[in-house]
N, C-alpha and C positions, 0 to 999 in steps of 0.2 A: 404983437409979434409972436408972443408965446401961444396965443390961441390959434394963430395960423399954423404954427408948427405942430401943435397938438392935433388940429383938424387934419392936416396932411398925413400925420403918422397914423391916426385912426382910420383914415380913408385907405391907406396902403394895407393896413392889417385886415380891414373888411374885404378888400379885393382879393387878398391872398387866401383868406378863409373861404370866400365864395369859390375861388378857382379850385382849391383843394377839395371842397365838398362836391363840386361838380365832377371832378376827376374820379373821386371815390364812387359817386353815384353811377357814373358810366361803367365802371368796372363791375359793379354788383348787379346792374340792371340789363346785362347782355341777354341775348336770346337764350331760351332754355336749351340745354343739350339734348340730343336724341336719347330716348329711353335706353337704359342699360339692359342687358340681356335678362337679368333677374326681374326687372320691372316689367319688361314685355310679357314674360310668362305670367306675372301677377295680373296684368291687365287683359290678357288674352281671353277670348270667349265671346259669348253672345250677350248683348245688353239690350233689353227691351224697355220702352217707356213711352212717354207722351210729350207733346209740346202744346202749348196753349198761349194765345194772345193775352198779353198783360193789359187789363183794362178794356176789354172788348165791350161794345155797347150794341149797336144795331147789327153789326156783322160779327162773326166769330172766326177764329183761326185756331182750329184744334186738329190734332193728328196723332198718329202713332209713329214712333221712331224705333228702328231696329239697327243696331250696330254690331258688326262682326270684327273684332280686333284679333289679328293674327300674331303669332309669335315672332314673325320677322319685322314687326313694327309698322305694318300696314293695316289699313282698315277699309271696310266697305259699309255702306249704310243705305237705308231706305226710309223715306218719309211717305206715309200713307195718310191722306186726309180722312177725318171722320166724316160720317154721313151727316148732312145738314143742308138746309136750303141756302143759308147765307155764309157758308164756310169759305174763307178766302185762302186756306192752306192749299198749296200746290204739291202734287206728287213729285218727288225728286229722288235722285240717287246721289250718294256721297262716296268718295273714295280718296285715299291719300295716305299720309303718314301720321304716326302718333308721337307726340313729344310730351315728356313728363318733367315737372319741376315741383318737387315736394308733393303736396296734395292736389296740385293743379295738373290737369291732363288736357293738352291742346291737340285738337284734330286739325291738321293742315290739309285742306281739301285741294285736290287737283281737278275735281268735278263736283258740281252741285251748286246750290245757291249761295253758300257761305264760303269765303276764302279760308276761314279758320273758325273754330269754336273752342272756347276754353271752359272746361268743366272743373268744378270743385269736387273732390272725391272724398267720400267718407265710407270706408269699407266696400261693400258691394253696391253702393249707390253713387251716382254722379249727378250734379246739378249744374245748370247754366242759365244765364239770361243773355239773349243775343238779339240783334236787329235782324229780322227776317227780310231779306231784300225783295222778295216777291210781294209781301204785304206792306213793306215800309213801316213796320211796327215791331216793338219788342215782344219777344216770346220767351216763355219759361220752358226749359227742357229738364226732364228728369228721367234717368234710365237706371234700371236695376239689372244686376248680373243674373243670368239664368242659373238656376241651381245646377250643380254638377261640376263639370270640368272647369278648372282654373279659378276656383273660388279664392277671393282675396284673404279671407280669414279662415285659417285652418281650424277645424274642430278637433279637440283632443279625443283620442280613442278611449271611450269610457266603458270598459268591460266591467260588468257587475262582479263584485267580490262576494264570495259566500258569506252569509250572515253567521255570526258566532254567538 
């Protein structure tokens, strides 16, 4: 009798812990909020880079990627295939909105092959791995911010002091 009572009590505690954990997980894993005005300015500018098929063998999937992120939280982009006989990358355009969550930047596309792309950001470089729908294969993407306007890391003004 005691073991049945203990089992029932432990089962109830386990179910309550599971329900509490799932409720907390649901609260913290909600969709990322749109980028705040400061973050939009930090991301705005032109980003250039490459995409390449992960583990290509007989065929390749390589191209250039250009993103233009605007201060209003929208973006446009263009994928241009590299030259090559067996290149499966398709030319495409991208457009949509930008969402940030910490060092993650998600591009929600309203046009283009991907419905969304999530990049990991480190300063003026963003990286991603995504399934390319046109090739049905994973591709690696890397883009770097063009030097100039909207740089993520401000460089201090280093005026040279006279030597004494």
